C-alpha positions as CSV (number, residue, x, y, z in Angstrom):
1,X,120.9,-70.2,-129.3
2,X,118.8,-68.8,-126.5
3,X,120.0,-71.5,-124.1
4,X,123.7,-70.7,-124.6
5,X,123.0,-67.0,-124.1
6,X,121.2,-67.8,-120.8
7,X,124.1,-70.0,-119.8
8,X,126.6,-67.3,-120.5
9,X,124.6,-64.8,-118.5
10,X,124.3,-67.2,-115.6
11,X,128.1,-67.9,-115.6
12,X,128.8,-64.1,-115.9
13,X,126.4,-63.6,-112.9
14,X,128.2,-66.2,-110.9
15,X,131.5,-64.7,-111.7
16,X,130.4,-61.2,-110.5
17,X,128.8,-62.7,-107.4
18,X,132.1,-64.5,-106.6
19,X,134.1,-61.3,-107.0
20,X,131.6,-59.4,-104.9
21,X,131.8,-61.9,-102.1
22,X,135.5,-62.0,-102.3
23,X,135.8,-58.3,-101.9
24,X,133.1,-58.2,-99.2
25,X,134.9,-60.9,-97.1
26,X,138.2,-59.1,-97.3
27,X,136.6,-55.9,-96.0
28,X,134.8,-57.8,-93.3
29,X,137.8,-59.7,-92.2
30,X,139.8,-56.4,-92.0
31,X,137.2,-54.9,-89.8
32,X,136.7,-58.0,-87.7
33,X,140.4,-58.3,-86.7
34,X,140.9,-54.5,-86.4
35,X,143.8,-54.5,-88.7
36,X,144.2,-50.8,-89.4
37,X,147.2,-49.9,-91.4
38,X,150.2,-48.4,-89.7
39,X,149.9,-45.2,-91.8
40,X,146.3,-44.7,-90.5
41,X,147.5,-45.1,-86.9
42,X,150.3,-42.6,-87.4
43,X,147.9,-40.1,-89.0
44,X,145.4,-40.5,-86.1
45,X,148.1,-40.0,-83.5
46,X,149.4,-37.0,-85.5
47,X,145.9,-35.4,-85.5
48,X,145.5,-36.1,-81.8
49,X,148.8,-34.3,-81.1
50,X,147.8,-31.4,-83.3
51,X,144.5,-31.1,-81.4
52,X,146.3,-31.2,-78.1
53,X,148.7,-28.5,-79.1
54,X,145.9,-26.3,-80.4
55,X,144.0,-26.6,-77.2
56,X,147.2,-25.9,-75.2
57,X,147.9,-22.8,-77.2
58,X,144.2,-21.6,-77.2
59,X,144.1,-20.7,-73.5
60,X,147.1,-18.3,-73.5
61,X,146.1,-16.8,-76.8
62,X,142.6,-16.0,-75.5
63,X,144.1,-14.6,-72.3
64,X,146.5,-12.4,-74.2
65,X,143.7,-11.1,-76.5
66,X,141.5,-10.4,-73.5
67,X,144.4,-8.6,-71.8
68,X,145.1,-6.5,-74.8
69,X,141.4,-5.6,-75.1
70,X,141.3,-4.6,-71.4
71,X,144.4,-2.5,-71.6
72,X,143.2,-0.9,-74.9
73,X,139.9,0.0,-73.2
74,X,141.7,1.2,-70.0
75,X,144.1,3.4,-71.9
76,X,141.7,4.7,-74.6
77,X,141.4,8.1,-72.7
78,X,137.8,8.6,-73.8
79,X,138.3,7.7,-77.5
80,X,135.0,6.0,-78.4
81,X,136.4,4.2,-81.4
82,X,139.2,2.5,-79.3
83,X,136.6,1.5,-76.7
84,X,134.5,0.0,-79.4
85,X,137.4,-1.9,-80.9
86,X,138.5,-3.1,-77.4
87,X,135.0,-4.4,-76.7
88,X,135.0,-6.2,-80.1
89,X,138.4,-7.7,-79.3
90,X,137.3,-9.0,-75.9
91,X,134.0,-10.4,-77.1
92,X,135.5,-12.0,-80.2
93,X,138.4,-13.7,-78.2
94,X,136.0,-15.0,-75.6
95,X,133.5,-16.4,-78.2
96,X,136.4,-18.0,-80.1
97,X,137.8,-19.6,-77.0
98,X,134.3,-20.9,-76.1
99,X,133.9,-22.2,-79.6
100,X,137.2,-24.1,-79.4
101,X,136.2,-25.6,-76.1
102,X,132.8,-26.6,-77.4
103,X,134.4,-28.3,-80.5
104,X,136.7,-30.2,-78.1
105,X,133.7,-31.3,-76.0
106,X,131.7,-32.4,-79.1
107,X,134.7,-34.4,-80.5
108,X,135.3,-36.1,-77.1
109,X,131.6,-37.1,-77.0
110,X,131.7,-38.5,-80.5
111,X,134.9,-40.4,-79.7
112,X,133.4,-41.9,-76.6
113,X,130.3,-43.0,-78.5
114,X,132.4,-44.6,-81.3
115,X,134.7,-46.6,-79.0
């Protein structure tokens, strides 16, 4: 009785081991031959295009925000609240633009390390 139970456990273990190695070799062969699915390639290129568009639009948006802040400060005519709002607008737009450029730099560094 005990011998047949051990034999069953051994056969079950071999079956699980076979399934594990079969799955593992499929994963390894996919990564060895760099066979990324077409959908993944399309998504990667789409995200690259979105990133490029955001970086392209970030510069004029920051310039417009700084320009609006400068004009708001210039034409405040001594109103302290408008001057304070203009300073916040200028500072916030410059920090946001610097943050976007820093994120782009970090992503480029990570991409160069991965490839």
